C-alpha positions in Angstrom: 5.0 8.6 -30.4 1.8 8.6 -28.4 1.0 10.1 -25.0 -0.6 7.5 -22.8 -0.6 10.1 -20.1 0.2 13.8 -20.7 1.2 16.3 -18.0 -1.5 18.8 -17.2 1.0 21.5 -16.4 4.2 22.6 -18.2 7.4 21.5 -16.5 8.8 24.9 -17.4 8.4 26.9 -14.2 7.5 30.6 -14.3 9.9 32.2 -12.0 9.0 35.8 -12.5 7.2 36.2 -9.2 10.0 34.6 -7.3 12.5 36.8 -9.0 10.8 40.0 -7.9 10.7 38.8 -4.3 14.4 37.8 -4.4 15.4 41.1 -6.0 13.8 43.0 -3.2 15.5 40.9 -0.5 18.9 41.3 -2.1 18.4 45.0 -2.5 17.6 45.3 1.2 20.7 43.2 2.2 23.0 45.2 -0.1 21.7 48.5 1.5 21.4 47.4 5.2 23.8 44.4 5.6 23.6 42.5 8.8 20.6 44.4 10.1 18.6 43.3 7.1 19.7 39.7 7.4 18.6 39.7 11.1 15.2 41.2 10.3 14.6 38.7 7.4 15.7 35.7 9.5 13.3 36.8 12.3 10.5 37.2 9.7 10.8 34.0 7.8 12.5 31.6 10.3 11.6 33.2 13.7 15.3 33.2 14.3 17.0 35.7 16.6 20.1 33.7 17.7 23.7 33.8 16.4 24.0 32.8 12.8 27.5 31.2 13.0 27.3 27.8 14.7 29.5 27.8 17.7 32.0 25.0 18.4 30.0 24.1 21.6 26.6 23.9 19.9 28.1 22.0 17.0 29.6 19.5 19.4 26.2 19.0 21.2 24.5 18.5 17.9 27.0 16.0 16.7 26.9 14.1 20.0 23.1 13.7 19.6 23.5 11.8 16.2 23.2 8.0 16.8 26.4 6.1 16.1 24.7 3.9 13.4 23.6 7.0 11.7 27.1 8.4 11.7 28.5 5.2 10.2 25.9 5.5 7.3 26.9 9.1 6.8 30.6 8.2 6.8 29.9 5.4 4.2 28.3 8.0 1.9 31.1 10.4 2.4 33.7 7.8 1.4 31.9 7.0 -1.9 31.3 10.6 -2.8 34.9 11.6 -1.9 36.4 8.7 -4.0 34.4 9.7 -7.0 35.4 13.3 -6.6 39.0 12.4 -6.3 38.9 10.5 -9.6 37.3 13.6 -11.2 40.1 15.7 -9.7 42.7 13.4 -11.1 41.1 13.6 -14.6 42.3 17.1 -15.2 45.9 18.2 -14.7 48.4 20.9 -15.1 50.4 20.7 -18.3 53.2 22.5 -20.1 54.0 22.0 -23.8 55.8 23.7 -26.7 53.5 24.3 -29.7 54.6 23.5 -33.2 55.7 27.1 -33.8 57.8 27.1 -30.6 55.5 28.9 -28.0 55.7 27.4 -24.5 52.1 27.2 -23.3 50.3 25.4 -20.6 47.5 25.3 -18.1 47.3 25.5 -14.3 44.4 24.1 -12.4 43.7 26.2 -9.3 40.9 25.8 -6.8 38.6 28.7 -5.9 39.6 30.6 -2.7 36.2 30.4 -1.0 33.2 28.1 -1.7 29.7 28.7 -0.4 27.7 25.5 0.0 23.9 25.6 0.5 22.1 22.7 2.0 18.3 23.1 1.7 15.8 22.5 4.5 12.1 22.2 4.2 10.2 18.9 4.7 13.4 16.8 4.7 16.8 16.7 6.3 19.1 16.9 3.3 22.1 15.2 4.9 23.5 13.8 1.8 23.3 17.1 0.0 25.8 18.5 2.5 28.3 15.8 1.5 27.7 16.4 -2.2 28.6 20.0 -2.2 31.1 20.3 0.7 33.1 17.1 0.2 33.4 17.9 -3.5 34.8 21.4 -2.7 37.2 20.0 -0.2 38.6 17.4 -2.7 39.0 20.2 -5.2 41.3 21.9 -2.8 39.2 24.9 -1.9 41.0 26.2 1.3 37.9 27.8 2.9 34.3 26.5 2.8 31.2 28.3 4.2 28.1 26.1 4.5 24.5 27.2 5.3 21.3 25.4 6.1 18.0 26.5 7.5 17.4 26.0 11.2 14.6 23.7 12.4 13.3 25.3 15.6 16.2 26.1 17.9 19.0 24.6 15.7 19.9 23.0 12.4 19.2 19.3 11.9 21.8 17.3 13.9 22.5 14.8 11.1 23.1 17.6 8.6 25.4 19.3 11.0 27.4 16.1 11.4 27.6 15.7 7.6 28.7 19.3 7.1 31.5 18.9 9.7 32.6 15.5 8.4 32.8 16.8 4.8 35.0 19.8 5.9 33.0 23.0 6.4 35.0 25.7 8.0 32.1 27.8 9.0 28.5 26.7 9.4 25.7 29.2 9.2 22.3 28.4 10.8 20.5 30.2 8.1 18.4 29.5 5.0 16.9 31.1 2.1 17.9 34.1 0.0 19.6 35.7 3.0 22.0 32.7 3.3 22.9 32.9 -0.4 23.5 36.6 0.0 25.6 36.2 3.1 27.8 33.6 1.5 28.2 35.7 -1.7 29.0 39.0 0.1 30.9 37.5 3.1 28.4 38.9 5.6 29.2 37.6 9.2 32.2 35.6 7.8 34.4 38.2 5.9 34.9 35.5 3.3 33.0 36.3 0.1 32.5 33.2 -1.9 33.9 32.7 -5.4 31.2 30.1 -6.1 27.9 29.1 -4.5 26.8 25.5 -4.9 24.0 23.3 -3.8 20.2 22.9 -4.5 17.4 24.9 -3.0 13.9 26.1 -3.6 12.8 28.5 -6.3 13.9 31.6 -4.2 17.3 30.1 -3.6 17.7 29.3 -7.3 16.7 32.8 -8.3 19.1 34.3 -5.8 22.0 32.3 -7.2 21.1 33.2 -10.8 20.8 36.9 -10.0 24.1 37.1 -8.2 25.9 35.2 -10.9 24.4 37.5 -13.6 25.7 40.5 -11.6 29.2 39.1 -11.4 29.2 38.7 -7.7 30.1 35.0 -7.7 29.9 31.9 -9.9 27.3 29.2 -9.3 27.2 25.5 -10.0 23.9 25.5 -12.0 20.3 26.6 -11.9 18.5 23.9 -10.1 14.7 23.6 -10.5 12.3 21.0 -9.3 13.7 17.4 -9.3 13.0 15.3 -12.4 13.1 11.6 -13.2 12.7 9.8 -16.5 12.6 6.1 -16.8 13.3 4.2 -20.1 12.0 0.7 -19.9 11.7 -2.1 -22.4 9.3 -5.0 -22.8 10.9 -7.0 -20.0 11.0 -4.3 -17.4 9.2 -4.9 -14.1 6.2 -2.6 -13.9 6.5 -2.4 -10.1 10.2 -1.3 -10.4 9.3 1.4 -12.9 6.4 2.7 -10.9 8.1 2.8 -7.5 11.1 4.6 -9.0 8.8 7.2 -10.5 7.1 7.6 -7.1 10.4 7.9 -5.4 11.2 11.2 -7.1 7.6 12.4 -7.1 7.8 12.8 -3.3 10.3 15.7 -3.8 7.6 18.2 -4.4 4.2 18.8 -6.1 6.0 20.2 -9.1 8.5 17.4 -9.7 8.1 16.0 -13.2 8.1 12.1 -13.6 8.3 10.6 -17.1 8.2 7.1 -18.6 9.4 6.4 -22.2 8.8 2.9 -23.5 7.9 0.8 -26.5 5.6 -1.4 -24.4 1.9 -0.5 -24.3 1.4 -3.3 -21.8 4.0 -1.7 -19.5 2.2 1.7 -19.9 -1.1 0.2 -18.9 0.4 -1.6 -15.8 2.2 1.5 -14.6 -0.9 3.6 -15.0 -2.7 1.0 -12.8 0.0 0.8 -10.2 0.8 4.5 -9.6 -2.4 5.5 -7.7 -2.0 2.4 -5.5 1.6 3.1 -4.6 0.9 6.8 -4.0 -2.0 6.0 -1.7 0.3 3.8 0.4 2.7 6.7 1.1 2.9 8.4 4.5 2.3 11.8 2.6 0.4 10.8 -0.5 -0.7 14.4 -1.3 2.7 15.5 -2.7 3.4 12.6 -5.1 -0.2 12.5 -6.1 -0.1 16.1 -7.2 3.2 15.6 -8.9 1.9 12.6 -10.8 -1.4 14.4 -11.7 0.1 17.6 -12.9 3.6 16.6 -14.3 3.5 12.9 -14.8 3.8 11.6 -18.4 3.9 8.2 -20.2 5.0 8.3 -23.7 4.8 5.2 -26.0 7.4 5.1 -28.8 7.7 3.0 -31.9 11.4 2.1 -31.7 14.5 2.4 -29.3 15.8 5.2 -31.6 12.6 7.1 -31.0 12.9 6.6 -27.3 16.5 8.0 -27.5 15.2 11.1 -29.4 12.4 11.7 -26.9 14.6 11.3 -23.9 17.3 13.6 -25.3 14.6 16.2 -26.0 13.4 16.1 -22.4 17.1 16.1 -21.1 16.0 14.8 -17.7 17.9 15.4 -14.5 17.8 11.7 -13.6 17.5 9.0 -16.2 17.0 5.3 -15.5 17.4 2.8 -18.3 15.6 -0.4 -17.0 16.5 -2.5 -20.1 18.2 -5.7 -21.0 21.2 -4.0 -22.7 22.0 -0.7 -20.9 25.3 -0.3 -22.7 23.4 0.3 -26.0 21.7 3.2 -24.3 24.8 4.5 -22.7 26.4 4.8 -26.1 23.5 6.7 -27.7 21.9 8.9 -25.1 23.5 12.3 -24.8 21.3 14.7 -22.7 20.8 13.9 -19.0 22.1 14.9 -15.6 23.0 11.3 -14.4 22.4 7.9 -16.0 21.3 4.9 -13.9 21.9 1.7 -15.7 19.9 -1.4 -15.4 17.2 -2.6 -12.9 19.8 -3.0 -10.1 20.4 0.8 -10.2 18.0 3.4 -8.9 18.1 7.2 -8.6 18.0 6.8 -4.8 21.5 5.4 -5.0 22.8 8.5 -6.6 20.8 10.8 -4.3 22.4 9.3 -1.3 25.7 7.5 -1.5 26.8 5.7 -4.7 29.3 8.4 -5.5 28.5 10.6 -8.4 27.1 14.0 -7.4 23.4 14.5 -7.1 23.2 18.2 -7.7 22.2 18.0 -11.4 20.8 20.2 -14.2 17.0 20.4 -14.5 14.6 22.2 -17.0 16.6 20.9 -20.0 19.8 22.4 -18.9 21.4 19.0 -19.5 21.5 20.0 -23.1 24.5 22.2 -22.3 25.7 21.3 -18.7 26.5 18.5 -16.5 26.0 18.4 -12.7 28.0 19.6 -9.8 31.5 18.2 -9.9 35.1 18.9 -8.7 35.8 20.9 -11.8 33.1 23.5 -10.9 35.4 24.5 -7.9 38.4 24.9 -10.1 39.8 27.7 -12.3 41.6 26.5 -15.5 44.2 29.2 -16.1 46.5 29.3 -19.1 49.9 30.8 -19.8 52.2 31.3 -22.8 55.7 32.5 -23.7 57.6 32.4 -27.0 60.8 30.3 -26.3 63.0 32.9 -28.1 62.8 36.0 -30.2 62.6 34.1 -33.5 59.5 32.4 -32.3 58.1 35.7 -31.1 58.7 37.2 -34.6 57.1 34.2 -36.3 53.9 34.5 -34.2 54.0 38.3 -34.5 54.1 38.1 -38.2 51.1 35.9 -38.5 49.2 37.7 -35.7 49.8 41.1 -37.4 48.3 39.8 -40.7 45.5 38.0 -39.0 44.6 41.2 -37.0 44.3 43.2 -40.2 42.1 40.5 -41.8 39.8 41.2 -38.9 40.2 44.9 -39.1 41.9 45.3 -35.7 44.7 47.8 -36.5 45.7 48.3 -32.9 46.3 44.6 -32.4 48.4 44.5 -35.5 50.6 47.4 -34.4 51.4 45.6 -31.2 52.9 42.9 -33.3 54.5 45.3 -35.8 56.4 47.0 -33.0 57.9 43.7 -31.8 58.8 42.8 -35.4 60.6 46.1 -35.7 62.2 46.0 -32.3 63.6 42.5 -32.5 64.6 42.5 -36.2 66.5 45.8 -36.6 67.1 46.6 -40.3 64.6 44.2 -41.6 61.8 45.5 -43.8 58.2 44.4 -43.3 55.1 45.0 -45.4 52.7 45.8 -42.7 49.8 46.5 -45.2 49.6 42.9 -46.4 46.0 41.6 -46.0 44.9 45.0 -44.8 41.2 45.0 -44.0 39.0 46.8 -46.6 37.7 49.3 -44.0 41.2 50.8 -43.9 
């Protein structure tokens, strides 16, 4: 393969500085609770109002959203909910009897409380509210706390409407690390979250990772800067390729954008188009920096090499602008979400096509998918021998297997049952005894 354009910076973000800041904030909140949260909110957001959105204020915000905007948000909610319901239906309780005669099964149980974070910053992340909250509601989570940063005297009105429509029980006008901590510890709500989901900046991501590592709560995934990769063949439209790369570059100055192709002509045309498209943006500085520092174009020798390169990068969003997208669907294995054919674009998934847009970044697609209904569910199993004969059969094998592993205490738990439920029968409990004994 050949780099037609290579990134000037590594897409692997160094988060050590953010982690130190976050650790300090979390320690303060653990020690001082609500007082610390109020001080932090005043410092970072100049916020000294109530954090829990009141019914009256929520009603005023929702009333300020134009009806046509509400209809668009409702459309997005319908698509996201429909896809989430299909995911929920794909995993079910079951109850079987194993070949040896053990009754065994699984129960699919929703989390008790979900915390859903909706980021702020330069954009109103209205659709992110639907992605995390509606998905939790479809999963059956009975109580959902949602948080988003205020903009001036209130949170964004369209985000508020989306949060309410999707089913949030409590809305916190709060952002940043303090919002993640409040949802995790149940500060102001008395409802500690079992799981926290939703994207955020580097500090939010670090807060989620730290709380998960400490066993405070689960998280959906570690979300870094947004990424896009485009796979394009000789027949791809250069303008479509370039404008789709640009679309994700506006997320932030550290958002990687990549093109993998066999066409040198396409490479040259995209290189020519990108500066022109960037210059035409209302805020050209952000995508310009993203393209300069993290943009890459890689020329490959064959479709198989393109697959290998793409799977190595494991992009968050992956477009295949090709004549035969099914060929790529069958062979690609590492990506957050796949967008097939020129008629599809990442923007569809980001807003309203249905599948969730909270996706793995920084090569996490090698081992994880994105946010989905299953993230809000616990898969619990149970077992029971159908009678004493089955118990004895399983105990006999378990006893010997325990001693193969050198676990004498495990073996004796089975030995006792063999003796108790088979009076008068002799057992050779030293068979397969581990050499250490």
